[in-house]
C-alpha positions as CSV (number, residue, x, y, z in Angstrom):
1,X,-31.5,-21.1,-6.0
2,X,-34.1,-23.6,-7.4
3,X,-37.4,-22.6,-9.0
4,X,-40.7,-24.3,-9.9
5,X,-40.8,-28.1,-9.8
6,X,-37.2,-28.3,-8.9
7,X,-37.8,-26.1,-5.8
8,X,-40.7,-28.3,-4.7
9,X,-38.7,-31.5,-5.3
10,X,-35.7,-30.4,-3.2
11,X,-37.9,-29.2,-0.4
12,X,-40.0,-32.4,-0.3
13,X,-36.8,-34.5,-0.2
14,X,-35.3,-32.4,2.7
15,X,-32.5,-30.9,0.6
16,X,-33.7,-27.3,0.7
17,X,-36.2,-24.8,2.2
18,X,-38.5,-22.3,0.7
19,X,-37.6,-18.6,0.7
20,X,-39.1,-15.4,-0.6
21,X,-38.3,-13.5,-3.8
22,X,-36.7,-10.8,-1.7
23,X,-34.4,-13.3,0.0
24,X,-33.5,-14.8,-3.4
25,X,-32.6,-11.3,-4.7
26,X,-30.5,-10.6,-1.6
27,X,-28.5,-13.8,-2.3
28,X,-28.0,-12.8,-5.9
29,X,-26.8,-9.3,-4.9
30,X,-24.3,-10.8,-2.4
31,X,-23.0,-13.1,-5.1
32,X,-22.5,-10.2,-7.5
33,X,-20.7,-8.2,-4.8
34,X,-18.2,-11.0,-4.4
35,X,-17.7,-11.4,-8.1
36,X,-19.6,-14.6,-8.6
37,X,-21.3,-15.5,-11.9
38,X,-25.0,-16.4,-12.2
39,X,-25.5,-19.5,-14.4
40,X,-29.1,-19.9,-15.5
41,X,-30.0,-23.5,-16.3
42,X,-33.0,-23.7,-18.8
43,X,-32.5,-27.0,-20.5
44,X,-36.2,-27.7,-20.2
45,X,-36.9,-25.0,-22.7
46,X,-37.5,-21.3,-23.0
47,X,-38.7,-19.6,-19.8
48,X,-38.4,-22.9,-17.9
49,X,-35.5,-22.1,-15.6
50,X,-35.2,-24.6,-12.8
51,X,-31.9,-23.4,-11.2
52,X,-29.8,-20.3,-10.7
53,X,-26.3,-21.2,-9.7
54,X,-24.0,-18.5,-8.2
55,X,-20.6,-19.7,-9.2
56,X,-17.2,-18.7,-7.9
57,X,-15.0,-18.7,-10.9
58,X,-11.9,-19.7,-8.8
59,X,-13.4,-23.1,-8.0
60,X,-16.4,-23.8,-10.1
61,X,-15.7,-26.8,-12.4
62,X,-18.4,-25.8,-14.9
63,X,-16.9,-22.4,-15.4
64,X,-13.4,-23.9,-15.7
65,X,-14.6,-26.1,-18.5
66,X,-16.0,-23.1,-20.3
67,X,-12.6,-21.4,-20.0
68,X,-10.6,-24.4,-21.0
69,X,-12.6,-24.9,-24.3
70,X,-13.2,-21.2,-24.9
71,X,-16.9,-21.7,-24.9
72,X,-18.4,-18.8,-22.9
73,X,-22.0,-19.6,-24.1
74,X,-21.7,-23.0,-22.3
75,X,-21.8,-21.0,-19.0
76,X,-23.8,-18.0,-20.2
77,X,-24.8,-15.6,-17.5
78,X,-27.9,-13.5,-17.4
79,X,-25.6,-10.7,-16.3
80,X,-22.9,-9.7,-18.8
81,X,-20.8,-6.6,-18.7
82,X,-20.9,-4.1,-21.5
83,X,-18.7,-1.0,-21.8
84,X,-20.3,2.3,-22.8
85,X,-17.4,4.5,-24.1
86,X,-19.3,7.6,-22.8
87,X,-19.4,6.3,-19.3
88,X,-16.1,4.4,-19.0
89,X,-13.5,6.2,-17.0
90,X,-10.7,3.7,-17.7
91,X,-10.2,2.8,-14.1
92,X,-9.2,-0.8,-15.0
93,X,-11.0,-2.2,-12.0
94,X,-13.1,-4.6,-14.2
95,X,-9.8,-6.1,-15.4
96,X,-8.4,-6.5,-12.0
97,X,-11.6,-7.8,-10.5
98,X,-12.4,-10.4,-13.2
99,X,-11.3,-13.7,-11.7
100,X,-11.5,-15.4,-15.0
101,X,-9.0,-13.1,-16.7
102,X,-11.7,-12.5,-19.4
103,X,-10.8,-8.9,-20.1
104,X,-7.6,-7.0,-20.7
105,X,-6.8,-3.3,-20.2
106,X,-6.2,-1.1,-23.2
107,X,-4.6,2.3,-23.2
108,X,-7.5,4.1,-24.6
109,X,-11.0,3.8,-26.0
110,X,-10.2,5.8,-29.1
111,X,-7.1,6.8,-31.1
112,X,-5.6,10.2,-31.4
113,X,-7.7,11.0,-34.5
114,X,-10.9,10.0,-32.7
115,X,-11.3,6.7,-34.5
116,X,-12.2,3.6,-32.5
117,X,-9.5,1.5,-31.0
118,X,-9.9,-2.1,-31.9
119,X,-8.5,-5.1,-30.0
120,X,-8.4,-8.7,-31.1
121,X,-11.2,-11.1,-29.9
122,X,-10.9,-14.8,-29.3
123,X,-12.6,-16.9,-32.0
124,X,-15.5,-19.0,-30.7
125,X,-16.1,-22.7,-31.6
126,X,-19.1,-22.0,-33.7
127,X,-16.9,-20.0,-36.2
128,X,-14.2,-22.6,-36.9
129,X,-13.7,-26.3,-37.3
130,X,-13.4,-27.3,-33.7
131,X,-10.6,-29.6,-32.6
132,X,-8.0,-30.2,-29.9
133,X,-5.7,-27.5,-31.3
134,X,-8.3,-24.9,-30.3
135,X,-8.2,-25.3,-26.5
136,X,-5.4,-24.6,-24.0
137,X,-4.8,-26.9,-21.1
138,X,-2.9,-24.0,-19.4
139,X,-5.9,-21.8,-19.9
140,X,-5.9,-20.3,-16.4
141,X,-2.2,-19.2,-16.5
142,X,-2.6,-18.0,-20.1
143,X,-5.7,-15.9,-19.2
144,X,-4.0,-14.3,-16.2
145,X,-0.4,-13.9,-17.6
146,X,-1.0,-10.6,-19.3
147,X,-3.9,-8.3,-18.3
148,X,-2.8,-5.4,-20.5
149,X,-2.5,-5.1,-24.3
150,X,0.9,-4.5,-25.7
151,X,-0.1,-0.8,-26.4
152,X,0.0,-0.4,-22.6
153,X,-2.2,1.4,-20.1
154,X,-2.2,4.8,-18.4
155,X,1.4,5.5,-17.3
156,X,0.2,7.4,-14.3
157,X,-1.5,4.4,-12.9
158,X,1.5,2.2,-13.7
159,X,3.8,4.5,-11.9
160,X,1.7,4.7,-8.8
161,X,3.0,2.2,-6.2
162,X,-0.6,1.5,-5.1
163,X,-1.8,1.4,-8.7
164,X,-4.6,3.8,-7.9
165,X,-6.8,4.4,-11.0
166,X,-5.6,8.0,-11.5
167,X,-7.4,8.8,-14.8
168,X,-10.6,7.4,-13.3
169,X,-10.8,9.6,-10.2
170,X,-9.7,12.7,-12.2
171,X,-12.6,12.1,-14.5
172,X,-15.0,11.7,-11.6
173,X,-13.7,14.8,-9.9
174,X,-14.1,16.7,-13.2
175,X,-17.7,15.6,-13.3
176,X,-18.2,16.9,-9.7
177,X,-18.7,13.3,-8.4
178,X,-16.3,13.8,-5.5
179,X,-17.4,10.9,-3.3
180,X,-17.3,8.5,-6.3
181,X,-13.7,9.8,-6.9
182,X,-12.8,9.1,-3.3
183,X,-14.3,5.7,-3.5
184,X,-12.1,4.8,-6.4
185,X,-9.0,6.0,-4.6
186,X,-9.9,4.1,-1.4
187,X,-10.2,0.8,-3.3
188,X,-6.4,0.9,-3.5
189,X,-5.3,3.4,-0.9
190,X,-7.1,4.0,2.5
191,X,-5.0,7.1,3.2
192,X,-5.7,9.6,0.4
193,X,-5.6,12.7,2.6
194,X,-2.3,11.6,4.1
195,X,-0.8,10.8,0.6
196,X,-2.1,14.1,-0.7
197,X,0.4,15.8,1.6
198,X,3.4,13.5,1.5
199,X,3.2,11.6,-1.8
200,X,6.3,11.6,-4.0
201,X,4.1,12.0,-7.0
202,X,5.4,9.4,-9.3
203,X,2.2,9.6,-11.3
204,X,2.9,13.2,-12.2
205,X,6.5,12.3,-13.3
206,X,4.9,9.8,-15.7
207,X,2.0,12.0,-16.8
208,X,2.1,12.3,-20.6
209,X,0.6,15.8,-20.4
210,X,4.1,16.8,-19.3
211,X,5.3,16.1,-22.8
212,X,3.1,19.0,-24.0
213,X,3.4,21.6,-21.2
214,X,3.3,20.3,-17.7
215,X,1.9,17.4,-15.8
216,X,-1.7,17.4,-14.4
217,X,-1.7,18.3,-10.7
218,X,-2.9,14.8,-9.8
219,X,-1.8,14.9,-6.2
220,X,-3.6,18.2,-5.6
221,X,-6.9,16.8,-6.9
222,X,-6.5,13.7,-4.6
223,X,-5.9,16.0,-1.6
224,X,-8.9,18.2,-2.5
225,X,-11.2,15.2,-2.8
226,X,-10.0,13.7,0.4
227,X,-10.1,17.0,2.4
228,X,-13.6,17.7,1.1
229,X,-14.8,14.4,2.6
230,X,-12.9,14.8,5.9
231,X,-14.6,18.1,6.5
232,X,-18.1,16.7,5.9
233,X,-20.4,15.7,8.8
234,X,-21.1,12.4,7.2
235,X,-17.9,10.5,6.4
236,X,-17.6,8.0,3.5
237,X,-17.6,4.5,5.0
238,X,-17.0,1.8,2.3
239,X,-19.7,-0.8,2.0
240,X,-18.6,-4.2,3.4
241,X,-18.4,-7.0,0.9
242,X,-18.3,-10.2,2.9
243,X,-17.6,-13.5,1.0
244,X,-20.0,-15.4,3.4
245,X,-23.7,-15.9,3.7
246,X,-23.4,-15.0,7.4
247,X,-22.3,-11.3,6.6
248,X,-19.3,-11.7,8.9
249,X,-16.5,-13.9,10.0
250,X,-16.0,-15.2,13.6
251,X,-12.3,-15.7,13.2
252,X,-10.2,-13.1,15.0
253,X,-7.2,-11.5,13.4
254,X,-4.4,-9.7,15.2
255,X,-2.4,-7.0,13.5
256,X,0.8,-6.0,15.3
257,X,1.8,-2.5,14.4
258,X,-0.5,0.5,13.8
259,X,1.6,2.1,11.0
260,X,0.5,2.5,7.4
261,X,0.8,-1.2,6.5
262,X,-1.0,-2.5,9.7
263,X,-3.8,0.1,9.4
264,X,-4.2,-0.6,5.7
265,X,-4.6,-4.3,6.5
266,X,-7.2,-3.4,9.1
267,X,-9.1,-1.3,6.6
268,X,-9.3,-4.0,3.9
269,X,-10.0,-6.9,6.3
270,X,-12.7,-4.7,7.8
271,X,-14.3,-4.3,4.4
272,X,-14.3,-8.1,4.0
273,X,-16.0,-8.6,7.4
274,X,-13.2,-9.8,9.6
275,X,-12.8,-9.1,13.3
276,X,-9.5,-7.2,13.6
277,X,-7.6,-6.0,16.6
278,X,-4.5,-3.8,16.1
279,X,-1.8,-3.7,18.7
280,X,0.8,-1.0,18.9
281,X,3.4,-0.2,21.6
282,X,3.1,3.5,21.1
283,X,0.5,5.7,22.8
284,X,-1.2,6.7,19.6
285,X,-1.8,4.9,16.2
286,X,-0.2,5.9,13.0
287,X,3.4,4.6,13.2
288,X,5.8,6.6,11.1
289,X,3.0,8.8,9.8
290,X,2.6,10.2,13.3
291,X,6.1,9.7,14.8
292,X,8.3,10.0,11.7
293,X,6.8,12.7,9.5
294,X,7.0,16.2,11.0
295,X,3.7,18.0,11.7
296,X,4.7,20.9,9.4
297,X,4.4,18.4,6.5
298,X,1.5,16.2,7.8
299,X,-1.0,17.5,10.3
300,X,-1.8,14.9,13.0
301,X,-5.6,15.6,12.9
302,X,-5.5,14.4,9.2
303,X,-4.1,11.1,10.4
304,X,-6.8,10.8,13.1
305,X,-9.5,11.5,10.5
306,X,-8.3,8.7,8.3
307,X,-8.0,6.3,11.2
308,X,-11.6,7.1,12.3
309,X,-12.9,5.4,9.2
310,X,-10.9,2.3,10.0
311,X,-12.4,2.2,13.5
312,X,-15.9,2.6,12.0
313,X,-15.3,-0.5,9.9
314,X,-14.9,-2.4,13.2
315,X,-11.2,-2.4,13.9
316,X,-10.3,-2.3,17.6
317,X,-7.0,-0.4,18.1
318,X,-5.1,-1.1,21.3
319,X,-2.2,1.3,21.9
320,X,0.4,1.0,24.6
321,X,0.6,-2.8,24.2
322,X,3.9,-4.3,23.1
323,X,3.4,-7.8,21.8
324,X,6.3,-9.9,23.0
325,X,6.6,-7.9,26.2
326,X,3.1,-7.1,27.6
327,X,1.5,-10.2,25.9
328,X,2.9,-12.9,23.6
329,X,1.6,-14.4,20.4
330,X,1.0,-17.7,22.1
331,X,-1.2,-15.9,24.7
332,X,-3.1,-14.2,21.9
333,X,-3.7,-17.6,20.2
334,X,-5.3,-18.8,23.5
335,X,-7.6,-15.8,23.3
336,X,-8.9,-17.0,20.0
337,X,-6.8,-15.2,17.4
338,X,-6.3,-17.3,14.3
339,X,-3.9,-15.2,12.2
340,X,-1.3,-12.6,12.8
341,X,-0.1,-9.8,10.5
342,X,3.1,-8.3,11.7
343,X,3.8,-4.7,10.4
344,X,6.1,-3.2,13.0
345,X,8.2,-1.3,10.5
346,X,11.9,-0.4,10.9
347,X,11.9,1.5,14.2
348,X,15.6,1.3,14.8
349,X,18.4,3.3,13.1
350,X,21.9,2.7,11.8
351,X,25.1,4.3,12.8
352,X,28.1,4.7,10.5
353,X,30.5,2.5,12.6
354,X,33.1,5.2,13.0
355,X,34.9,6.2,16.1
356,X,32.7,7.9,18.8
357,X,29.5,7.5,16.8
358,X,27.6,6.7,20.0
359,X,28.9,9.7,21.9
360,X,26.6,12.0,23.9
361,X,25.1,14.4,21.4
362,X,24.5,11.8,18.6
363,X,21.1,10.5,17.7
364,X,19.6,8.4,15.0
365,X,16.9,9.9,12.8
366,X,13.8,7.9,13.9
367,X,14.5,8.6,17.6
368,X,15.1,12.2,17.0
369,X,11.9,12.7,15.0
370,X,9.9,10.7,17.5
371,X,11.2,12.7,20.4
372,X,10.5,16.0,18.6
373,X,6.9,15.0,18.2
374,X,6.4,13.6,21.7
375,X,8.0,16.6,23.4
376,X,6.5,19.3,21.2
377,X,4.5,20.7,24.1
378,X,7.7,21.2,26.1
379,X,10.4,23.8,25.6
380,X,12.9,21.7,23.7
381,X,14.7,24.4,21.7
382,X,18.2,23.6,20.8
383,X,20.1,26.7,19.8
384,X,23.4,25.3,18.8
385,X,25.0,23.8,15.7
386,X,23.3,20.6,14.2
387,X,24.8,18.4,11.6
388,X,22.6,15.8,9.8
389,X,24.4,12.9,8.1
390,X,22.3,11.5,5.2
391,X,20.8,12.6,1.9
392,X,17.3,11.1,1.9
393,X,13.9,12.5,2.8
394,X,14.3,11.4,6.4
395,X,17.5,13.4,6.6
396,X,15.7,16.4,5.2
397,X,13.0,16.0,7.8
398,X,15.6,16.0,10.6
399,X,17.4,19.1,9.3
400,X,14.2,21.1,8.8
401,X,12.9,20.0,12.3
402,X,16.3,21.1,13.9
403,X,15.9,24.4,12.1
404,X,12.5,24.9,13.6
405,X,13.7,24.0,17.0
406,X,16.1,27.0,16.9
407,X,19.5,25.6,15.7
408,X,21.8,28.5,14.9
409,X,23.2,26.5,12.0
410,X,21.9,23.4,10.4
411,X,23.8,21.5,7.7
412,X,23.5,18.2,5.8
413,X,26.3,16.0,4.6
414,X,25.7,13.0,2.3
415,X,27.6,10.5,0.1
416,X,25.7,11.2,-3.1
417,X,26.2,14.1,-5.4
418,X,23.3,16.5,-5.8
419,X,21.8,14.7,-8.9
420,X,21.7,11.3,-7.2
421,X,20.5,12.3,-3.7
422,X,17.7,10.0,-2.6
423,X,15.7,13.0,-1.4
424,X,13.1,14.3,-3.8
425,X,13.8,17.5,-5.8
426,X,11.0,19.4,-4.1
427,X,12.4,18.4,-0.6
428,X,15.9,19.6,-1.6
429,X,14.5,22.9,-2.9
430,X,12.5,23.5,0.3
431,X,15.6,22.6,2.4
432,X,17.8,25.1,0.6
433,X,15.0,27.8,0.8
434,X,15.3,27.4,4.6
435,X,19.0,28.3,4.5
436,X,20.1,24.7,5.3
437,X,23.4,23.9,3.6
438,X,23.5,20.6,1.7
439,X,27.1,19.3,1.3
440,X,27.4,16.5,-1.2
441,X,29.9,13.7,-1.7
442,X,31.1,13.5,1.9
443,X,31.0,10.5,4.2
444,X,31.7,10.3,8.0
445,X,35.1,9.3,9.1
446,X,35.2,10.2,12.9
447,X,33.1,11.9,15.5
448,X,35.0,14.4,17.6
449,X,34.4,14.6,21.3
450,X,35.5,17.0,24.1
451,X,37.1,16.1,27.4
452,X,33.7,15.3,28.9
453,X,32.8,12.9,26.1
454,X,30.3,15.3,24.4
455,X,30.1,15.8,20.6
456,X,32.1,18.8,19.4
457,X,32.5,18.1,15.7
458,X,32.7,15.5,13.0
459,X,35.3,14.6,10.3
460,X,34.2,13.8,6.8
461,X,36.1,12.1,4.0
462,X,35.5,12.7,0.3
463,X,33.2,10.2,-1.4
464,X,34.2,9.7,-5.0
465,X,31.5,7.1,-6.0
466,X,28.6,5.3,-4.4
467,X,27.6,2.6,-6.9
468,X,29.9,-0.2,-8.2
469,X,29.8,0.1,-12.0
470,X,30.2,-3.6,-12.5
471,X,27.6,-4.9,-10.0
472,X,25.3,-1.8,-9.9
473,X,25.2,-2.2,-6.1
474,X,25.8,0.4,-3.4
475,X,29.5,0.3,-2.6
476,X,30.9,3.7,-1.8
477,X,34.5,4.6,-2.5
478,X,36.5,7.3,-0.7
479,X,39.5,9.5,-1.0
480,X,40.9,9.0,2.5
481,X,43.4,11.9,2.0
482,X,40.7,14.6,1.4
483,X,38.9,15.4,4.6
484,X,37.1,18.2,6.3
485,X,36.3,18.8,10.0
486,X,32.9,20.4,10.9
487,X,32.0,21.8,14.3
488,X,28.8,20.4,15.7
489,X,26.9,20.3,19.0
490,X,24.5,17.6,17.9
491,X,24.8,15.0,15.1
492,X,21.8,13.1,13.7
493,X,22.5,10.0,11.7
494,X,19.9,9.5,8.9
495,X,21.7,6.7,7.0
496,X,19.2,3.9,7.2
497,X,16.8,2.1,9.5
498,X,16.7,-1.4,11.1
499,X,14.2,-3.9,12.4
500,X,13.9,-4.3,16.2
501,X,12.1,-7.5,16.9
502,X,12.5,-7.7,20.7
503,X,10.8,-10.9,22.0
504,X,7.9,-10.6,19.5
505,X,8.7,-13.8,17.6
506,X,9.8,-16.0,20.5
507,X,8.2,-19.4,20.2
508,X,7.3,-19.0,16.5
509,X,8.6,-20.8,13.4
510,X,9.5,-17.6,11.6
511,X,12.9,-17.7,9.9
512,X,15.2,-15.0,8.6
513,X,17.5,-14.0,5.8
514,X,19.8,-11.0,5.1
515,X,20.3,-10.6,8.8
516,X,16.9,-10.2,10.6
517,X,14.5,-9.9,7.6
518,X,11.7,-12.5,7.8
519,X,11.4,-15.1,5.1
520,X,7.9,-14.9,3.5
521,X,6.1,-15.8,0.4
522,X,6.3,-13.0,-2.2
523,X,2.6,-13.3,-3.0
524,X,0.8,-14.1,0.3
525,X,3.4,-12.7,2.7
526,X,3.0,-15.9,4.8
527,X,6.1,-16.8,6.8
528,X,7.4,-20.3,7.7
529,X,4.9,-20.1,10.6
530,X,1.6,-20.7,8.8
531,X,-0.3,-18.4,11.2
532,X,2.0,-15.4,10.8
533,X,2.2,-13.0,7.9
534,X,4.4,-9.9,7.5
535,X,4.1,-6.7,5.5
536,X,5.3,-3.1,5.1
537,X,8.9,-2.1,5.9
538,X,9.5,-5.1,8.2
539,X,9.3,-7.2,5.0
540,X,10.5,-4.9,2.3
541,X,13.1,-3.0,4.3
């Protein structure tokens, strides 16, 4: 933005056009929203500004020079951040947002005794005898290598897989600023109401308050804040921050899979102003949230409420469309889609590879839970004996679902002992409270069938260890001589999931490793096909 004589000069020479003060302020606001820095050039003297440059720190050479030589005053901005200890909620978003790596996150603003916490500051050139020793040619890597002081940061935020600023939204909720608390959560997690019901609460396990009495009920606060907003007439829709002067992008992006990963991508791309279409082969969006987590744990209207916000951000969700079958990636490219984010999850299941493990009466967990949801309006009661093989949270969900569908006896068998079961402690407690037996340290050896080929029981062998002490890898060992036979009319295998690609990737350049897991960049998730990205369980397993 040019001012005064410079403005007249650039207009007269056909390099610019005049605009109003309001238009200039709008440009400045857009630059700030995108994290740009305003450089004010006043080399002609005090109050003789001829240029306001909105600089992207990632590419601006002037700002790079300032970083290289540690001379912030060379690129001094009229807008500098200052922290007021009374207002800071220690969310850490300033650290994560600063593209220059100019700030680091500390654990606290004050020490235990109330005294001020001090952190070292870089010495500026006007304080020392300046020389080559004082600058760092690897300044960008150095600045970004460590964004936290050695004293650490809040353990609850560190433990959270999404790194939600826990202490920040707790403070906002304490102040009664519930929408601001929700806004902080949604910067990192677009499904706070869902997570408020099914989160494994790693933040509470790491909470230092637990060293005194018990952890803060972080998850309950998150659920309260999210539910409060869901029940309001006016929903919170995040403001779009579009890194473009046109307020939108014309490029179309296709997301394949409407599960948590795909819908999260749609949410954040929508905030950035992209046109997003989500394709899913199921009749309703939500993926495993809808078809994998039982309704008694996660109400489906909560999922719908969270997805409504994503739709209001502009996402077009097309269900009942299986890419690779109903339409191909190549056909979507012809329709103008420039990039593809594949987040189809692990919809298949694994069987234990023992005799008769595909007999009538056996099911894999993901299919069992999906069928239970899709047929819940029908009379699908099963009043016989059910055995669930597996010890994780999915196995627990299957067992508790079978119990609700009328099984006269439901039992679980898993390789791990009680202390090392993958299922959470709370899930195990609730399972036992429902009179479901959990039998530890047993692995399947053979499925028993009757003369008609139907399941009638299962034989287990004693598992003596699950982890190889030398490699630390999963490698179960058994005592083949110690076995038990259990009667069963239905057997559900919840021992792992698998990717089912179908014809989705036909004609693409995507490559695989470890079987059928896609090879992708760890930072960008871009595959060997430059237009295709992957995420969620289909990438991480």
